[in-house]
C-alpha positions in Angstrom: -23.8 -58.5 8.5 -25.3 -59.6 5.8 -24.9 -58.3 1.8 -28.5 -56.9 1.8 -28.4 -54.7 4.7 -25.0 -53.2 3.7 -26.1 -52.7 0.6 -29.9 -51.4 2.6 -27.8 -48.9 4.4 -25.5 -47.1 1.8 -28.9 -46.7 -0.2 -30.6 -45.0 2.6 -27.5 -42.6 3.5 -27.0 -42.3 -0.7 -30.8 -40.2 -0.5 -30.4 -39.3 3.0 -27.7 -37.0 0.9 -29.4 -36.6 -2.0 -32.3 -34.7 0.3 -30.7 -33.2 2.2 -28.1 -31.3 -0.6 -30.4 -31.4 -3.7 -34.1 -31.6 -2.8 -34.2 -29.6 0.4 -32.4 -26.6 -0.9 -34.3 -26.2 -3.7 -37.7 -26.8 -1.5 -36.4 -23.9 0.6 -36.1 -21.8 -2.1 -39.0 -22.4 -4.9 -40.9 -20.6 -3.3 -39.2 -17.5 -2.4 -38.5 -17.8 -6.4 -42.3 -18.1 -7.4 -43.3 -14.5 -5.3 -40.3 -12.2 -7.8 -40.9 -9.9 -10.3 -42.5 -12.3 -13.3 -40.4 -12.1 -16.2 -38.6 -15.1 -18.8 -35.6 -15.5 -16.6 -38.2 -15.5 -13.2 -40.7 -18.4 -14.9 -37.5 -19.9 -16.5 -35.5 -20.4 -13.6 -38.7 -21.3 -11.4 -39.4 -24.4 -13.7 -35.6 -25.1 -13.6 -35.7 -25.4 -10.0 -38.9 -27.5 -9.4 -37.9 -29.9 -12.6 -34.4 -30.4 -10.8 -36.2 -31.1 -7.3 -38.0 -33.4 -9.1 -36.1 -35.0 -10.5 -33.4 -35.9 -7.1 -37.1 -37.0 -5.5 -37.5 -39.4 -8.1 -33.6 -40.5 -8.1 -34.3 -41.0 -4.3 -37.0 -43.5 -4.7 -34.4 -45.5 -7.4 -37.1 -44.4 -9.8 -39.4 -47.2 -8.4 -43.1 -47.4 -7.0 -44.7 -48.9 -4.7 -47.8 -51.6 -4.9 -51.0 -51.6 -2.2 -54.2 -53.3 -3.5 -56.9 -52.2 -0.8 -59.8 -54.6 -0.8 -63.4 -54.2 0.6 -66.5 -56.0 0.6 -67.9 -54.6 -3.1 -64.5 -53.2 -4.7 -60.0 -53.5 -4.3 -58.8 -50.0 -5.4 -54.8 -50.9 -6.4 -52.7 -47.5 -5.2 -49.3 -47.1 -7.3 -46.1 -44.7 -6.0 -44.4 -43.5 -4.0 -46.7 -44.1 -0.8 -47.4 -40.8 0.8 -51.0 -40.8 0.8 -51.7 -44.7 -0.4 -53.7 -44.5 3.0 -55.6 -41.4 3.2 -56.3 -43.0 -0.8 -58.1 -46.0 0.9 -59.2 -44.3 3.7 -61.5 -41.9 1.3 -62.2 -45.1 -1.5 -62.9 -48.0 0.8 -65.1 -47.2 3.9 -65.4 -50.3 4.8 -61.4 -52.4 4.2 -61.0 -55.7 5.0 -57.3 -55.6 4.0 -54.4 -54.3 2.9 -52.2 -56.4 0.0 -48.4 -54.7 -0.3 -46.9 -56.0 -3.8 -42.6 -56.2 -4.4 -42.3 -51.9 -5.6 -41.4 -51.8 -9.7 -39.8 -49.9 -12.1 -41.3 -46.9 -13.5 -41.1 -48.4 -16.7 -43.5 -51.2 -15.6 -46.1 -48.6 -14.8 -48.3 -48.6 -17.7 -48.7 -53.1 -18.5 -49.5 -53.4 -14.3 -52.3 -50.6 -14.1 -53.7 -52.3 -17.3 -53.4 -55.4 -16.1 -55.0 -54.0 -12.8 -58.2 -52.0 -14.7 -58.6 -54.7 -16.6 -59.1 -57.3 -13.6 -62.0 -54.5 -12.7 -60.3 -52.6 -10.4 -60.0 -49.2 -9.6 -56.4 -47.8 -10.0 -55.2 -45.2 -8.5 -51.4 -43.5 -9.6 -49.2 -41.0 -7.6 -46.5 -40.1 -10.0 -43.8 -37.5 -9.4 -45.1 -34.6 -12.1 -41.4 -35.8 -14.2 -43.2 -39.1 -15.2 -46.3 -37.4 -18.0 -47.9 -40.7 -18.4 -51.1 -40.6 -18.8 -53.4 -44.1 -19.3 -55.9 -44.2 -22.1 -59.5 -45.8 -20.8 -63.1 -45.5 -19.7 -62.8 -43.8 -16.9 -60.2 -41.0 -16.4 -59.2 -38.3 -14.8 -56.8 -36.6 -12.2 -56.9 -34.9 -8.6 -54.5 -32.7 -7.4 -53.4 -34.5 -3.7 -54.1 -30.9 -1.8 -55.9 -27.4 -2.8 -55.6 -24.1 -0.7 -58.6 -22.2 -0.6 -57.8 -18.3 -0.6 -60.8 -15.8 0.7 -60.4 -11.9 -0.5 -60.4 -9.9 2.6 -59.6 -6.2 0.4 -62.7 -6.0 0.9 -65.2 -4.1 3.4 -66.1 -6.2 5.8 -69.7 -5.9 5.0 -69.0 -7.6 1.8 -66.9 -10.2 3.1 -69.4 -11.8 5.8 -72.2 -11.2 3.3 -70.1 -14.5 1.4 -69.9 -16.5 3.6 -72.7 -19.1 4.1 -75.0 -18.6 7.3 -74.3 -21.7 9.2 -70.9 -19.5 9.8 -72.1 -16.4 10.8 -74.0 -18.2 12.7 -70.7 -19.4 14.4 -69.2 -16.5 14.5 -72.1 -14.9 16.6 -71.9 -17.3 18.8 -67.4 -17.4 19.1 -67.6 -13.5 20.0 -69.4 -14.0 23.2 -67.4 -17.0 24.9 -64.8 -14.4 25.6 -62.2 -15.4 23.7 -59.1 -12.9 22.3 -55.6 -13.5 20.7 -52.0 -12.1 20.4 -49.3 -12.5 17.2 -46.1 -13.8 18.7 -42.6 -14.6 17.3 -41.4 -15.9 20.9 -40.2 -19.2 20.9 -41.4 -20.4 23.6 -44.8 -19.9 22.4 -43.9 -22.3 19.6 -42.4 -25.1 21.7 -45.6 -24.5 24.1 -47.8 -24.6 20.4 -45.8 -28.0 19.0 -45.6 -29.9 21.9 -48.7 -29.0 23.6 -51.5 -28.3 20.3 -50.6 -28.9 17.0 -49.0 -33.1 18.2 -52.1 -34.2 20.1 -54.3 -32.7 17.9 -52.9 -33.6 14.7 -52.8 -37.5 16.8 -56.7 -37.3 17.7 -57.3 -36.6 14.7 -56.3 -38.8 11.8 -54.9 -40.9 14.0 -53.2 -44.3 12.4 -53.6 -41.5 9.2 -51.5 -38.5 11.1 -48.1 -36.8 8.2 -46.9 -34.9 11.7 -44.4 -32.4 11.0 -41.2 -32.4 12.4 -40.0 -30.2 14.2 -36.9 -28.4 12.8 -39.4 -27.9 9.5 -41.9 -26.3 11.5 -39.8 -23.5 13.5 -37.5 -22.8 10.1 -41.6 -22.2 8.8 -42.2 -19.8 12.4 -39.8 -17.9 11.9 -40.0 -16.8 9.1 -43.2 -15.8 10.1 -45.1 -15.8 13.2 -47.8 -17.6 15.6 -51.9 -16.1 16.3 -52.3 -17.9 19.5 -56.1 -17.5 20.4 -56.9 -18.1 24.1 -59.9 -17.9 26.6 -59.2 -15.6 29.2 -55.3 -15.3 29.0 -54.5 -19.2 28.6 -54.0 -20.2 24.8 -56.4 -22.9 24.0 -55.4 -22.8 19.9 -52.9 -21.7 17.8 -52.0 -21.5 14.1 -48.5 -20.7 12.0 -48.8 -17.7 9.1 -46.2 -16.5 7.0 -46.9 -13.6 4.7 -46.1 -14.3 1.5 -46.7 -10.7 -1.1 -50.2 -9.8 -0.4 -51.6 -12.7 0.7 -51.3 -14.3 5.1 -50.9 -17.7 4.5 -51.9 -20.2 7.6 -50.0 -22.9 7.9 -50.2 -25.7 10.7 -52.5 -25.7 13.2 -53.0 -27.2 16.8 -55.7 -27.2 19.3 -54.5 -27.5 23.5 -53.7 -31.4 24.1 -55.5 -32.2 21.3 -59.6 -31.3 22.8 -61.0 -32.2 20.3 -64.3 -30.5 22.0 -62.7 -27.2 22.0 -62.9 -27.3 18.0 -66.7 -28.0 18.6 -66.8 -24.9 20.7 -65.6 -23.0 18.2 -61.9 -21.6 19.1 -60.9 -23.6 15.8 -64.0 -20.4 14.1 -62.1 -18.0 16.7 -58.5 -18.8 14.9 -59.5 -17.9 11.0 -61.6 -15.1 12.7 -58.8 -13.2 14.0 -56.2 -14.6 11.5 -58.1 -12.6 8.8 -58.0 -9.4 11.4 -54.6 -9.8 11.5 -54.2 -9.8 7.9 -56.1 -6.9 7.4 -54.8 -4.8 9.9 -51.2 -5.8 8.4 -53.0 -4.4 5.2 -52.7 -7.7 3.5 -55.3 -8.4 0.7 -55.8 -12.0 0.9 -56.1 -14.8 3.6 -54.9 -17.8 2.4 -56.2 -20.7 4.5 -53.6 -23.7 4.2 -54.2 -26.7 2.4 -57.1 -29.0 2.4 -57.3 -33.0 0.7 -58.8 -31.9 -3.2 -62.8 -33.3 -1.9 -65.9 -31.1 -1.6 -67.0 -33.9 0.7 -63.7 -33.5 3.0 -64.8 -31.6 6.7 -62.0 -29.6 6.4 -62.6 -28.3 2.6 -66.3 -27.8 3.8 -65.6 -25.3 6.8 -63.0 -22.9 4.9 -65.8 -23.0 1.4 -68.5 -21.8 3.9 -65.6 -18.7 5.0 -66.8 -17.9 0.7 -63.5 -18.8 0.0 -62.2 -19.6 -3.3 -60.0 -22.9 -4.5 -56.8 -22.1 -6.4 -53.6 -24.2 -6.6 -51.0 -25.6 -4.1 -47.6 -25.5 -5.9 -46.0 -26.6 -3.7 -47.5 -30.5 -4.8 -45.1 -32.4 -6.6 -47.3 -35.3 -7.5 -50.9 -35.5 -8.2 -53.8 -38.7 -8.1 -54.8 -40.1 -11.8 -58.2 -42.6 -11.6 -58.3 -44.8 -14.4 -60.9 -47.6 -14.6 -62.0 -49.9 -17.2 -66.0 -49.7 -15.7 -66.9 -49.3 -12.2 -68.5 -52.1 -9.7 -71.5 -51.8 -8.4 -71.9 -48.7 -6.2 -68.3 -47.2 -6.8 -69.0 -44.5 -9.1 -71.8 -43.1 -6.9 -68.8 -43.0 -3.7 -66.5 -41.5 -6.0 -69.2 -39.1 -6.7 -70.3 -38.6 -3.3 -66.6 -38.1 -2.8 -66.3 -34.7 -4.9 -63.4 -35.2 -6.7 -61.5 -31.9 -7.2 -59.8 -31.6 -11.5 -57.5 -28.9 -12.1 -56.9 -27.9 -15.4 -54.0 -24.9 -15.9 -55.4 -22.6 -13.2 -59.5 -23.8 -13.2 -61.2 -26.4 -10.7 -63.2 -28.2 -11.6 -65.8 -30.8 -9.8 -65.8 -34.8 -11.4 -68.8 -36.1 -12.5 -69.1 -39.6 -13.7 -71.2 -40.4 -16.0 -72.7 -43.8 -16.6 -72.1 -45.2 -20.1 -75.7 -43.5 -21.4 -76.0 -41.2 -18.9 -76.0 -37.7 -19.7 -77.2 -34.5 -17.2 -80.4 -32.8 -18.3 -80.3 -28.8 -18.5 -81.5 -28.6 -15.1 -79.0 -31.3 -13.7 -76.3 -29.4 -15.2 -77.2 -26.0 -13.8 -77.6 -28.1 -9.9 -74.1 -29.3 -10.7 -72.7 -26.0 -11.3 -74.5 -23.7 -9.0 -73.2 -26.2 -5.9 -69.5 -26.1 -7.6 -69.8 -22.4 -7.6 -70.7 -22.5 -4.4 -67.9 -23.7 -3.7 -65.3 -22.1 -4.8 -64.9 -24.0 -8.1 -65.0 -23.3 -12.1 -67.5 -25.0 -13.3 -67.9 -29.1 -13.1 -66.2 -31.5 -15.4 -68.1 -34.8 -16.9 -66.8 -37.6 -17.2 -68.2 -40.9 -19.1 -66.9 -43.5 -21.3 -69.2 -42.3 -24.3 -68.1 -38.7 -23.7 -63.9 -38.6 -23.0 -62.4 -35.8 -21.8 -59.8 -34.9 -24.5 -57.0 -32.4 -23.8 -54.8 -31.3 -26.5 -51.2 -30.3 -25.0 -52.1 -26.6 -23.6 -54.6 -28.7 -21.4 -58.1 -27.3 -23.1 -60.9 -29.6 -23.1 -64.1 -30.1 -24.7 -66.1 -31.4 -21.5 -65.9 -28.9 -19.6 -68.8 -27.0 -17.8 -67.8 -23.3 -16.4 -69.6 -20.5 -15.0 -68.2 -16.4 -15.7 -67.3 -17.1 -11.2 -63.4 -16.4 -11.7 -63.4 -14.5 -7.8 -59.3 -13.2 -8.2 -57.6 -12.3 -5.2 
């Protein structure tokens, strides 16, 4: 066996040990510490645990990042990061992907020079770096977007207020669903979990996402199930779909969902609407005040995001994510700025979330256009819009304030 193979095996073994005895134990405890009574010691403990877990993640990557260049007919994108979501990014950013080139990994300290070199060539650079790495490029167009956000609904209100906050399409879907003979059961039975994982979750994720599917491990999901439970939707007593859920404080958090045998036509027939409606019903009966629909990509054009926002949700931060996307360009290829605006990327500042609007060098919004963009952002459960252009670059202070944020007084809180 060659020395390179031996070295590779040793490194993989070390990485496995680092994850098992360093990162994973902290990762499991952080959600519990986050829900403890607020205080300086709680904040210090939580920040220290998050920082330590992130340091462990960097050690597992050997302090290096992966480089991939995706090319389309009109523009190219350079991905720099740990490799978690480059396939998803290329799917979003390159609708007509032609080829992907994998370049040699580089150490973190080489990232700034590499990013500037690619941007100077007219490429869009997307960085996906650990939160410990605070470097941000300075250029014509720079904005950040979390890899994931969460969408939360206030369910402590009277039911008529909850229904009134939904859009017309969702109310129509609910009326249609209620005549299809669905009911539900909340279960903590291990056999029900096995049915969910093998017959619902795995087939559904593969059917929905194909090669981009990020499948959760059996033991990981089983651990979450044992800490909460499973809502199963039935039709004529036969389970057709389900979702894991956990109770965190006064919130019911929806986790992974699945549909029996991955049959996507059942989603179109209303099982997904029935599932969320029954989970809300269970949470209200349990006396909880909020329903967390779970993770969505931070894009207003994302199908999952749009489904959830129709319920009248607001966007909140996903605290479990340890990376974010940083977009950097010195000038967009024809059509790319329009494509990015159509995706509706969401940027976070503190606990507030804004829809990113990219403007041309001499472009400005009229008062009517600005009001229209603000209204669309609020309808998505956001706090307003963020304008980004070479002429009025966003200047953030160390505290995270900005002089180019336009926000509304919409601050609904659970």
